[in-house]
mmCIF file of the N, C-alpha and C atoms, coordinates in Angstrom:
data_MODEL
# 
_entry.id   MODEL 
# 
loop_
_atom_site.group_PDB 
_atom_site.id 
_atom_site.type_symbol 
_atom_site.label_atom_id 
_atom_site.label_alt_id 
_atom_site.label_comp_id 
_atom_site.label_asym_id 
_atom_site.label_entity_id 
_atom_site.label_seq_id 
_atom_site.pdbx_PDB_ins_code 
_atom_site.Cartn_x 
_atom_site.Cartn_y 
_atom_site.Cartn_z 
_atom_site.occupancy 
_atom_site.B_iso_or_equiv 
_atom_site.pdbx_formal_charge 
_atom_site.auth_seq_id 
_atom_site.auth_comp_id 
_atom_site.auth_asym_id 
_atom_site.auth_atom_id 
_atom_site.pdbx_PDB_model_num 
ATOM 1   N N  . MET A 1 1  ? -112.500 20.687 12.747 1.00 0.00 ? 1  MET A N  1 
ATOM 2   C CA . MET A 1 1  ? -113.173 21.605 13.744 1.00 0.00 ? 1  MET A CA 1 
ATOM 3   C C  . MET A 1 1  ? -113.610 22.873 13.120 1.00 0.00 ? 1  MET A C  1 
ATOM 4   N N  . VAL A 1 2  ? -112.725 23.507 12.383 1.00 0.00 ? 2  VAL A N  1 
ATOM 5   C CA . VAL A 1 2  ? -113.077 24.857 11.768 1.00 0.00 ? 2  VAL A CA 1 
ATOM 6   C C  . VAL A 1 2  ? -114.102 24.601 10.683 1.00 0.00 ? 2  VAL A C  1 
ATOM 7   N N  . LYS A 1 3  ? -113.884 23.467 9.990  1.00 0.00 ? 3  LYS A N  1 
ATOM 8   C CA . LYS A 1 3  ? -114.706 23.137 8.810  1.00 0.00 ? 3  LYS A CA 1 
ATOM 9   C C  . LYS A 1 3  ? -116.223 22.912 9.320  1.00 0.00 ? 3  LYS A C  1 
ATOM 10  N N  . ALA A 1 4  ? -116.295 22.209 10.503 1.00 0.00 ? 4  ALA A N  1 
ATOM 11  C CA . ALA A 1 4  ? -117.587 21.930 10.995 1.00 0.00 ? 4  ALA A CA 1 
ATOM 12  C C  . ALA A 1 4  ? -118.184 23.158 11.448 1.00 0.00 ? 4  ALA A C  1 
ATOM 13  N N  . ALA A 1 5  ? -117.556 24.050 12.126 1.00 0.00 ? 5  ALA A N  1 
ATOM 14  C CA . ALA A 1 5  ? -118.089 25.281 12.524 1.00 0.00 ? 5  ALA A CA 1 
ATOM 15  C C  . ALA A 1 5  ? -118.532 26.138 11.310 1.00 0.00 ? 5  ALA A C  1 
ATOM 16  N N  . TYR A 1 6  ? -117.697 26.080 10.268 1.00 0.00 ? 6  TYR A N  1 
ATOM 17  C CA . TYR A 1 6  ? -118.028 26.845 8.949  1.00 0.00 ? 6  TYR A CA 1 
ATOM 18  C C  . TYR A 1 6  ? -119.319 26.296 8.445  1.00 0.00 ? 6  TYR A C  1 
ATOM 19  N N  . LEU A 1 7  ? -119.526 24.929 8.425  1.00 0.00 ? 7  LEU A N  1 
ATOM 20  C CA . LEU A 1 7  ? -120.753 24.299 7.817  1.00 0.00 ? 7  LEU A CA 1 
ATOM 21  C C  . LEU A 1 7  ? -121.943 24.668 8.657  1.00 0.00 ? 7  LEU A C  1 
ATOM 22  N N  . VAL A 1 8  ? -121.842 24.674 9.963  1.00 0.00 ? 8  VAL A N  1 
ATOM 23  C CA . VAL A 1 8  ? -122.941 25.117 10.888 1.00 0.00 ? 8  VAL A CA 1 
ATOM 24  C C  . VAL A 1 8  ? -123.261 26.544 10.630 1.00 0.00 ? 8  VAL A C  1 
ATOM 25  N N  . HIS A 1 9  ? -122.256 27.358 10.537 1.00 0.00 ? 9  HIS A N  1 
ATOM 26  C CA . HIS A 1 9  ? -122.442 28.891 10.227 1.00 0.00 ? 9  HIS A CA 1 
ATOM 27  C C  . HIS A 1 9  ? -123.200 28.969 8.763  1.00 0.00 ? 9  HIS A C  1 
ATOM 28  N N  . LEU A 1 10 ? -122.670 28.220 7.870  1.00 0.00 ? 10 LEU A N  1 
ATOM 29  C CA . LEU A 1 10 ? -123.347 28.251 6.498  1.00 0.00 ? 10 LEU A CA 1 
ATOM 30  C C  . LEU A 1 10 ? -124.840 27.812 6.598  1.00 0.00 ? 10 LEU A C  1 
ATOM 31  N N  . GLN A 1 11 ? -125.098 26.679 7.249  1.00 0.00 ? 11 GLN A N  1 
ATOM 32  C CA . GLN A 1 11 ? -126.461 26.244 7.348  1.00 0.00 ? 11 GLN A CA 1 
ATOM 33  C C  . GLN A 1 11 ? -127.357 27.292 8.027  1.00 0.00 ? 11 GLN A C  1 
ATOM 34  N N  . SER A 1 12 ? -126.895 27.888 9.089  1.00 0.00 ? 12 SER A N  1 
ATOM 35  C CA . SER A 1 12 ? -127.719 28.864 9.823  1.00 0.00 ? 12 SER A CA 1 
ATOM 36  C C  . SER A 1 12 ? -127.769 30.127 8.990  1.00 0.00 ? 12 SER A C  1 
ATOM 37  N N  . GLY A 1 13 ? -126.878 30.399 8.148  1.00 0.00 ? 13 GLY A N  1 
ATOM 38  C CA . GLY A 1 13 ? -126.992 31.540 7.264  1.00 0.00 ? 13 GLY A CA 1 
ATOM 39  C C  . GLY A 1 13 ? -127.981 31.348 6.266  1.00 0.00 ? 13 GLY A C  1 
ATOM 40  N N  . VAL A 1 14 ? -128.095 30.125 5.726  1.00 0.00 ? 14 VAL A N  1 
ATOM 41  C CA . VAL A 1 14 ? -129.125 29.715 4.697  1.00 0.00 ? 14 VAL A CA 1 
ATOM 42  C C  . VAL A 1 14 ? -130.475 29.878 5.347  1.00 0.00 ? 14 VAL A C  1 
ATOM 43  N N  . LYS A 1 15 ? -130.528 29.317 6.606  1.00 0.00 ? 15 LYS A N  1 
ATOM 44  C CA . LYS A 1 15 ? -131.825 29.331 7.280  1.00 0.00 ? 15 LYS A CA 1 
ATOM 45  C C  . LYS A 1 15 ? -132.309 30.731 7.433  1.00 0.00 ? 15 LYS A C  1 
ATOM 46  N N  . LEU A 1 16 ? -131.371 31.716 7.822  1.00 0.00 ? 16 LEU A N  1 
ATOM 47  C CA . LEU A 1 16 ? -131.682 33.046 8.040  1.00 0.00 ? 16 LEU A CA 1 
ATOM 48  C C  . LEU A 1 16 ? -132.210 33.769 6.751  1.00 0.00 ? 16 LEU A C  1 
ATOM 49  N N  . PHE A 1 17 ? -131.488 33.341 5.632  1.00 0.00 ? 17 PHE A N  1 
ATOM 50  C CA . PHE A 1 17 ? -131.827 33.912 4.322  1.00 0.00 ? 17 PHE A CA 1 
ATOM 51  C C  . PHE A 1 17 ? -133.234 33.427 4.004  1.00 0.00 ? 17 PHE A C  1 
ATOM 52  N N  . TYR A 1 18 ? -133.595 32.132 4.206  1.00 0.00 ? 18 TYR A N  1 
ATOM 53  C CA . TYR A 1 18 ? -134.984 31.752 3.940  1.00 0.00 ? 18 TYR A CA 1 
ATOM 54  C C  . TYR A 1 18 ? -135.996 32.423 4.902  1.00 0.00 ? 18 TYR A C  1 
ATOM 55  N N  . VAL A 1 19 ? -135.607 32.590 6.127  1.00 0.00 ? 19 VAL A N  1 
ATOM 56  C CA . VAL A 1 19 ? -136.539 33.298 7.073  1.00 0.00 ? 19 VAL A CA 1 
ATOM 57  C C  . VAL A 1 19 ? -136.893 34.670 6.546  1.00 0.00 ? 19 VAL A C  1 
ATOM 58  N N  . LEU A 1 20 ? -135.736 35.382 6.132  1.00 0.00 ? 20 LEU A N  1 
ATOM 59  C CA . LEU A 1 20 ? -135.931 36.741 5.681  1.00 0.00 ? 20 LEU A CA 1 
ATOM 60  C C  . LEU A 1 20 ? -136.717 36.876 4.366  1.00 0.00 ? 20 LEU A C  1 
ATOM 61  N N  . ILE A 1 21 ? -136.397 35.969 3.433  1.00 0.00 ? 21 ILE A N  1 
ATOM 62  C CA . ILE A 1 21 ? -137.225 35.978 2.173  1.00 0.00 ? 21 ILE A CA 1 
ATOM 63  C C  . ILE A 1 21 ? -138.572 35.668 2.293  1.00 0.00 ? 21 ILE A C  1 
ATOM 64  N N  . PHE A 1 22 ? -138.912 34.550 3.020  1.00 0.00 ? 22 PHE A N  1 
ATOM 65  C CA . PHE A 1 22 ? -140.325 34.155 3.270  1.00 0.00 ? 22 PHE A CA 1 
ATOM 66  C C  . PHE A 1 22 ? -141.067 35.134 4.123  1.00 0.00 ? 22 PHE A C  1 
ATOM 67  N N  . GLY A 1 23 ? -140.289 35.712 5.070  1.00 0.00 ? 23 GLY A N  1 
ATOM 68  C CA . GLY A 1 23 ? -140.892 36.725 5.970  1.00 0.00 ? 23 GLY A CA 1 
ATOM 69  C C  . GLY A 1 23 ? -141.385 38.002 5.146  1.00 0.00 ? 23 GLY A C  1 
ATOM 70  N N  . TRP A 1 24 ? -140.477 38.459 4.188  1.00 0.00 ? 24 TRP A N  1 
ATOM 71  C CA . TRP A 1 24 ? -140.733 39.605 3.371  1.00 0.00 ? 24 TRP A CA 1 
ATOM 72  C C  . TRP A 1 24 ? -141.911 39.201 2.420  1.00 0.00 ? 24 TRP A C  1 
ATOM 73  N N  . VAL A 1 25 ? -141.915 38.023 1.901  1.00 0.00 ? 25 VAL A N  1 
ATOM 74  C CA . VAL A 1 25 ? -143.074 37.617 0.999  1.00 0.00 ? 25 VAL A CA 1 
ATOM 75  C C  . VAL A 1 25 ? -144.382 37.710 1.824  1.00 0.00 ? 25 VAL A C  1 
ATOM 76  N N  . GLY A 1 26 ? -144.304 37.134 2.996  1.00 0.00 ? 26 GLY A N  1 
ATOM 77  C CA . GLY A 1 26 ? -145.479 37.250 3.942  1.00 0.00 ? 26 GLY A CA 1 
ATOM 78  C C  . GLY A 1 26 ? -145.923 38.661 4.190  1.00 0.00 ? 26 GLY A C  1 
ATOM 79  N N  . VAL A 1 27 ? -144.954 39.511 4.374  1.00 0.00 ? 27 VAL A N  1 
ATOM 80  C CA . VAL A 1 27 ? -145.312 40.957 4.751  1.00 0.00 ? 27 VAL A CA 1 
ATOM 81  C C  . VAL A 1 27 ? -145.919 41.566 3.521  1.00 0.00 ? 27 VAL A C  1 
ATOM 82  N N  . VAL A 1 28 ? -145.436 41.273 2.337  1.00 0.00 ? 28 VAL A N  1 
ATOM 83  C CA . VAL A 1 28 ? -145.855 41.890 1.185  1.00 0.00 ? 28 VAL A CA 1 
ATOM 84  C C  . VAL A 1 28 ? -147.317 41.370 0.882  1.00 0.00 ? 28 VAL A C  1 
ATOM 85  N N  . ALA A 1 29 ? -147.502 40.098 1.116  1.00 0.00 ? 29 ALA A N  1 
ATOM 86  C CA . ALA A 1 29 ? -148.838 39.455 0.872  1.00 0.00 ? 29 ALA A CA 1 
ATOM 87  C C  . ALA A 1 29 ? -149.838 40.106 1.859  1.00 0.00 ? 29 ALA A C  1 
ATOM 88  N N  . LEU A 1 30 ? -149.464 40.284 3.136  1.00 0.00 ? 30 LEU A N  1 
ATOM 89  C CA . LEU A 1 30 ? -150.320 40.883 4.075  1.00 0.00 ? 30 LEU A CA 1 
ATOM 90  C C  . LEU A 1 30 ? -150.643 42.322 3.809  1.00 0.00 ? 30 LEU A C  1 
ATOM 91  N N  . PHE A 1 31 ? -149.550 43.055 3.217  1.00 0.00 ? 31 PHE A N  1 
ATOM 92  C CA . PHE A 1 31 ? -149.787 44.537 2.930  1.00 0.00 ? 31 PHE A CA 1 
ATOM 93  C C  . PHE A 1 31 ? -150.833 44.504 1.827  1.00 0.00 ? 31 PHE A C  1 
ATOM 94  N N  . ILE A 1 32 ? -150.673 43.737 0.768  1.00 0.00 ? 32 ILE A N  1 
ATOM 95  C CA . ILE A 1 32 ? -151.655 43.705 -0.418 1.00 0.00 ? 32 ILE A CA 1 
ATOM 96  C C  . ILE A 1 32 ? -153.108 43.354 0.138  1.00 0.00 ? 32 ILE A C  1 
ATOM 97  N N  . SER A 1 33 ? -153.190 42.382 0.916  1.00 0.00 ? 33 SER A N  1 
ATOM 98  C CA . SER A 1 33 ? -154.424 41.847 1.425  1.00 0.00 ? 33 SER A CA 1 
ATOM 99  C C  . SER A 1 33 ? -155.089 42.934 2.296  1.00 0.00 ? 33 SER A C  1 
ATOM 100 N N  . ASN A 1 34 ? -154.294 43.584 3.128  1.00 0.00 ? 34 ASN A N  1 
ATOM 101 C CA . ASN A 1 34 ? -154.848 44.626 4.033  1.00 0.00 ? 34 ASN A CA 1 
ATOM 102 C C  . ASN A 1 34 ? -155.330 45.810 3.175  1.00 0.00 ? 34 ASN A C  1 
ATOM 103 N N  . LEU A 1 35 ? -154.600 46.105 2.194  1.00 0.00 ? 35 LEU A N  1 
ATOM 104 C CA . LEU A 1 35 ? -154.835 47.284 1.230  1.00 0.00 ? 35 LEU A CA 1 
ATOM 105 C C  . LEU A 1 35 ? -156.160 46.972 0.552  1.00 0.00 ? 35 LEU A C  1 
ATOM 106 N N  . TYR A 1 36 ? -156.313 45.762 0.077  1.00 0.00 ? 36 TYR A N  1 
ATOM 107 C CA . TYR A 1 36 ? -157.595 45.351 -0.615 1.00 0.00 ? 36 TYR A CA 1 
ATOM 108 C C  . TYR A 1 36 ? -158.795 45.495 0.364  1.00 0.00 ? 36 TYR A C  1 
ATOM 109 N N  . LEU A 1 37 ? -158.566 44.935 1.524  1.00 0.00 ? 37 LEU A N  1 
ATOM 110 C CA . LEU A 1 37 ? -159.696 44.969 2.505  1.00 0.00 ? 37 LEU A CA 1 
ATOM 111 C C  . LEU A 1 37 ? -160.015 46.539 2.884  1.00 0.00 ? 37 LEU A C  1 
ATOM 112 N N  . SER A 1 38 ? -158.972 47.326 3.018  1.00 0.00 ? 38 SER A N  1 
ATOM 113 C CA . SER A 1 38 ? -159.213 48.696 3.363  1.00 0.00 ? 38 SER A CA 1 
ATOM 114 C C  . SER A 1 38 ? -159.947 49.417 2.168  1.00 0.00 ? 38 SER A C  1 
ATOM 115 N N  . MET A 1 39 ? -159.633 49.002 0.953  1.00 0.00 ? 39 MET A N  1 
ATOM 116 C CA . MET A 1 39 ? -160.240 49.636 -0.233 1.00 0.00 ? 39 MET A CA 1 
ATOM 117 C C  . MET A 1 39 ? -161.744 49.298 -0.217 1.00 0.00 ? 39 MET A C  1 
ATOM 118 N N  . LEU A 1 40 ? -162.034 48.080 0.254  1.00 0.00 ? 40 LEU A N  1 
ATOM 119 C CA . LEU A 1 40 ? -163.484 47.588 0.299  1.00 0.00 ? 40 LEU A CA 1 
ATOM 120 C C  . LEU A 1 40 ? -164.190 48.305 1.466  1.00 0.00 ? 40 LEU A C  1 
ATOM 121 N N  . GLY A 1 41 ? -163.381 48.858 2.378  1.00 0.00 ? 41 GLY A N  1 
ATOM 122 C CA . GLY A 1 41 ? -164.037 49.588 3.489  1.00 0.00 ? 41 GLY A CA 1 
ATOM 123 C C  . GLY A 1 41 ? -164.196 48.742 4.749  1.00 0.00 ? 41 GLY A C  1 
ATOM 124 N N  . ILE A 1 42 ? -163.652 47.537 4.719  1.00 0.00 ? 42 ILE A N  1 
ATOM 125 C CA . ILE A 1 42 ? -163.818 46.682 5.866  1.00 0.00 ? 42 ILE A CA 1 
ATOM 126 C C  . ILE A 1 42 ? -162.957 47.031 7.021  1.00 0.00 ? 42 ILE A C  1 
ATOM 127 N N  . LEU A 1 43 ? -161.719 47.309 6.694  1.00 0.00 ? 43 LEU A N  1 
ATOM 128 C CA . LEU A 1 43 ? -160.787 47.716 7.772  1.00 0.00 ? 43 LEU A CA 1 
ATOM 129 C C  . LEU A 1 43 ? -160.677 49.170 8.021  1.00 0.00 ? 43 LEU A C  1 
ATOM 130 N N  . LYS A 1 44 ? -160.845 50.031 7.007  1.00 0.00 ? 44 LYS A N  1 
ATOM 131 C CA . LYS A 1 44 ? -160.728 51.509 7.134  1.00 0.00 ? 44 LYS A CA 1 
ATOM 132 C C  . LYS A 1 44 ? -159.490 51.948 7.774  1.00 0.00 ? 44 LYS A C  1 
ATOM 133 N N  . GLY A 1 45 ? -159.541 52.586 8.954  1.00 0.00 ? 45 GLY A N  1 
ATOM 134 C CA . GLY A 1 45 ? -158.399 53.175 9.531  1.00 0.00 ? 45 GLY A CA 1 
ATOM 135 C C  . GLY A 1 45 ? -157.394 52.247 10.193 1.00 0.00 ? 45 GLY A C  1 
ATOM 136 N N  . GLN A 1 46 ? -157.852 51.029 10.437 1.00 0.00 ? 46 GLN A N  1 
ATOM 137 C CA . GLN A 1 46 ? -157.036 49.988 11.120 1.00 0.00 ? 46 GLN A CA 1 
ATOM 138 C C  . GLN A 1 46 ? -155.929 49.462 10.269 1.00 0.00 ? 46 GLN A C  1 
ATOM 139 N N  . PHE A 1 47 ? -155.980 49.702 8.965  1.00 0.00 ? 47 PHE A N  1 
ATOM 140 C CA . PHE A 1 47 ? -155.048 49.069 7.982  1.00 0.00 ? 47 PHE A CA 1 
ATOM 141 C C  . PHE A 1 47 ? -153.529 49.341 8.323  1.00 0.00 ? 47 PHE A C  1 
ATOM 142 N N  . LEU A 1 48 ? -153.228 50.684 8.551  1.00 0.00 ? 48 LEU A N  1 
ATOM 143 C CA . LEU A 1 48 ? -151.902 51.050 8.851  1.00 0.00 ? 48 LEU A CA 1 
ATOM 144 C C  . LEU A 1 48 ? -151.448 50.485 10.139 1.00 0.00 ? 48 LEU A C  1 
ATOM 145 N N  . LEU A 1 49 ? -152.262 50.522 11.100 1.00 0.00 ? 49 LEU A N  1 
ATOM 146 C CA . LEU A 1 49 ? -151.834 50.000 12.435 1.00 0.00 ? 49 LEU A CA 1 
ATOM 147 C C  . LEU A 1 49 ? -151.546 48.501 12.367 1.00 0.00 ? 49 LEU A C  1 
ATOM 148 N N  . ILE A 1 50 ? -152.345 47.746 11.711 1.00 0.00 ? 50 ILE A N  1 
ATOM 149 C CA . ILE A 1 50 ? -152.087 46.242 11.545 1.00 0.00 ? 50 ILE A CA 1 
ATOM 150 C C  . ILE A 1 50 ? -150.741 46.102 10.806 1.00 0.00 ? 50 ILE A C  1 
ATOM 151 N N  . PHE A 1 51 ? -150.644 46.719 9.679  1.00 0.00 ? 51 PHE A N  1 
ATOM 152 C CA . PHE A 1 51 ? -149.483 46.578 8.914  1.00 0.00 ? 51 PHE A CA 1 
ATOM 153 C C  . PHE A 1 51 ? -148.135 46.949 9.731  1.00 0.00 ? 51 PHE A C  1 
ATOM 154 N N  . ILE A 1 52 ? -148.169 47.990 10.494 1.00 0.00 ? 52 ILE A N  1 
ATOM 155 C CA . ILE A 1 52 ? -146.957 48.437 11.345 1.00 0.00 ? 52 ILE A CA 1 
ATOM 156 C C  . ILE A 1 52 ? -146.665 47.351 12.318 1.00 0.00 ? 52 ILE A C  1 
ATOM 157 N N  . CYS A 1 53 ? -147.748 46.812 13.008 1.00 0.00 ? 53 CYS A N  1 
ATOM 158 C CA . CYS A 1 53 ? -147.591 45.786 13.942 1.00 0.00 ? 53 CYS A CA 1 
ATOM 159 C C  . CYS A 1 53 ? -146.943 44.489 13.362 1.00 0.00 ? 53 CYS A C  1 
ATOM 160 N N  . ILE A 1 54 ? -147.423 44.153 12.174 1.00 0.00 ? 54 ILE A N  1 
ATOM 161 C CA . ILE A 1 54 ? -146.855 42.902 11.479 1.00 0.00 ? 54 ILE A CA 1 
ATOM 162 C C  . ILE A 1 54 ? -145.351 43.134 11.079 1.00 0.00 ? 54 ILE A C  1 
ATOM 163 N N  . TYR A 1 55 ? -145.157 44.405 10.607 1.00 0.00 ? 55 TYR A N  1 
ATOM 164 C CA . TYR A 1 55 ? -143.814 44.752 10.136 1.00 0.00 ? 55 TYR A CA 1 
ATOM 165 C C  . TYR A 1 55 ? -142.774 44.697 11.272 1.00 0.00 ? 55 TYR A C  1 
ATOM 166 N N  . TYR A 1 56 ? -143.131 45.329 12.377 1.00 0.00 ? 56 TYR A N  1 
ATOM 167 C CA . TYR A 1 56 ? -142.260 45.270 13.568 1.00 0.00 ? 56 TYR A CA 1 
ATOM 168 C C  . TYR A 1 56 ? -142.059 43.965 14.105 1.00 0.00 ? 56 TYR A C  1 
ATOM 169 N N  . CYS A 1 57 ? -143.102 43.092 14.163 1.00 0.00 ? 57 CYS A N  1 
ATOM 170 C CA . CYS A 1 57 ? -142.898 41.683 14.596 1.00 0.00 ? 57 CYS A CA 1 
ATOM 171 C C  . CYS A 1 57 ? -141.952 40.973 13.737 1.00 0.00 ? 57 CYS A C  1 
ATOM 172 N N  . HIS A 1 58 ? -142.033 41.252 12.399 1.00 0.00 ? 58 HIS A N  1 
ATOM 173 C CA . HIS A 1 58 ? -141.090 40.570 11.504 1.00 0.00 ? 58 HIS A CA 1 
ATOM 174 C C  . HIS A 1 58 ? -139.707 41.036 11.746 1.00 0.00 ? 58 HIS A C  1 
ATOM 175 N N  . VAL A 1 59 ? -139.488 42.305 11.943 1.00 0.00 ? 59 VAL A N  1 
ATOM 176 C CA . VAL A 1 59 ? -138.137 42.884 12.152 1.00 0.00 ? 59 VAL A CA 1 
ATOM 177 C C  . VAL A 1 59 ? -137.492 42.344 13.497 1.00 0.00 ? 59 VAL A C  1 
ATOM 178 N N  . ILE A 1 60 ? -138.352 42.385 14.517 1.00 0.00 ? 60 ILE A N  1 
ATOM 179 C CA . ILE A 1 60 ? -137.863 41.781 15.781 1.00 0.00 ? 60 ILE A CA 1 
ATOM 180 C C  . ILE A 1 60 ? -137.507 40.313 15.654 1.00 0.00 ? 60 ILE A C  1 
ATOM 181 N N  . PHE A 1 61 ? -138.297 39.536 14.878 1.00 0.00 ? 61 PHE A N  1 
ATOM 182 C CA . PHE A 1 61 ? -138.088 38.062 14.752 1.00 0.00 ? 61 PHE A CA 1 
ATOM 183 C C  . PHE A 1 61 ? -136.831 37.907 13.924 1.00 0.00 ? 61 PHE A C  1 
ATOM 184 N N  . GLY A 1 62 ? -136.639 38.711 12.919 1.00 0.00 ? 62 GLY A N  1 
ATOM 185 C CA . GLY A 1 62 ? -135.401 38.558 12.087 1.00 0.00 ? 62 GLY A CA 1 
ATOM 186 C C  . GLY A 1 62 ? -134.150 38.858 12.862 1.00 0.00 ? 62 GLY A C  1 
ATOM 187 N N  . CYS A 1 63 ? -134.266 39.995 13.656 1.00 0.00 ? 63 CYS A N  1 
ATOM 188 C CA . CYS A 1 63 ? -133.092 40.449 14.411 1.00 0.00 ? 63 CYS A CA 1 
ATOM 189 C C  . CYS A 1 63 ? -132.741 39.354 15.441 1.00 0.00 ? 63 CYS A C  1 
ATOM 190 N N  . ASN A 1 64 ? -133.828 38.801 16.051 1.00 0.00 ? 64 ASN A N  1 
ATOM 191 C CA . ASN A 1 64 ? -133.614 37.686 17.096 1.00 0.00 ? 64 ASN A CA 1 
ATOM 192 C C  . ASN A 1 64 ? -132.894 36.476 16.475 1.00 0.00 ? 64 ASN A C  1 
ATOM 193 N N  . GLU A 1 65 ? -133.380 36.151 15.283 1.00 0.00 ? 65 GLU A N  1 
ATOM 194 C CA . GLU A 1 65 ? -132.754 34.990 14.498 1.00 0.00 ? 65 GLU A CA 1 
ATOM 195 C C  . GLU A 1 65 ? -131.328 35.215 14.235 1.00 0.00 ? 65 GLU A C  1 
ATOM 196 N N  . MET A 1 66 ? -131.021 36.425 13.824 1.00 0.00 ? 66 MET A N  1 
ATOM 197 C CA . MET A 1 66 ? -129.650 36.823 13.472 1.00 0.00 ? 66 MET A CA 1 
ATOM 198 C C  . MET A 1 66 ? -128.692 36.792 14.704 1.00 0.00 ? 66 MET A C  1 
ATOM 199 N N  . HIS A 1 67 ? -129.282 37.268 15.803 1.00 0.00 ? 67 HIS A N  1 
ATOM 200 C CA . HIS A 1 67 ? -128.584 37.280 17.021 1.00 0.00 ? 67 HIS A CA 1 
ATOM 201 C C  . HIS A 1 67 ? -128.240 35.863 17.564 1.00 0.00 ? 67 HIS A C  1 
ATOM 202 N N  . GLN A 1 68 ? -129.221 35.049 17.463 1.00 0.00 ? 68 GLN A N  1 
ATOM 203 C CA . GLN A 1 68 ? -128.939 33.611 17.830 1.00 0.00 ? 68 GLN A CA 1 
ATOM 204 C C  . GLN A 1 68 ? -128.008 32.823 16.871 1.00 0.00 ? 68 GLN A C  1 
ATOM 205 N N  . THR A 1 69 ? -128.051 33.251 15.666 1.00 0.00 ? 69 THR A N  1 
ATOM 206 C CA . THR A 1 69 ? -127.018 32.675 14.668 1.00 0.00 ? 69 THR A CA 1 
ATOM 207 C C  . THR A 1 69 ? -125.687 33.022 14.991 1.00 0.00 ? 69 THR A C  1 
ATOM 208 N N  . PHE A 1 70 ? -125.460 34.364 15.240 1.00 0.00 ? 70 PHE A N  1 
ATOM 209 C CA . PHE A 1 70 ? -124.091 34.851 15.398 1.00 0.00 ? 70 PHE A CA 1 
ATOM 210 C C  . PHE A 1 70 ? -123.569 34.716 16.874 1.00 0.00 ? 70 PHE A C  1 
ATOM 211 N N  . SER A 1 71 ? -124.397 34.537 17.837 1.00 0.00 ? 71 SER A N  1 
ATOM 212 C CA . SER A 1 71 ? -123.928 34.504 19.239 1.00 0.00 ? 71 SER A CA 1 
ATOM 213 C C  . SER A 1 71 ? -123.322 33.118 19.518 1.00 0.00 ? 71 SER A C  1 
ATOM 214 N N  . LYS A 1 72 ? -123.338 32.126 18.518 1.00 0.00 ? 72 LYS A N  1 
ATOM 215 C CA . LYS A 1 72 ? -122.728 30.845 18.753 1.00 0.00 ? 72 LYS A CA 1 
ATOM 216 C C  . LYS A 1 72 ? -121.231 30.936 18.647 1.00 0.00 ? 72 LYS A C  1 
ATOM 217 N N  . TYR A 1 73 ? -120.780 31.949 18.028 1.00 0.00 ? 73 TYR A N  1 
ATOM 218 C CA . TYR A 1 73 ? -119.298 32.084 17.693 1.00 0.00 ? 73 TYR A CA 1 
ATOM 219 C C  . TYR A 1 73 ? -118.590 33.051 18.577 1.00 0.00 ? 73 TYR A C  1 
# 
């Protein structure tokens, strides 16, 4: 019983780790692409606003995932 709960916890922890890693890779990629577009003058002042929205969405998603993972126990 305890072993099964531990394995589920371990699997969800690994999933959370991947979500956070790939999420941050995505955020960095979006940051770089937005920076590049703003340097070309396509986005101009919207760059920071878009990045902040993406960043907060990722934080909320990550916190929600963490809450779902640990609320099982």
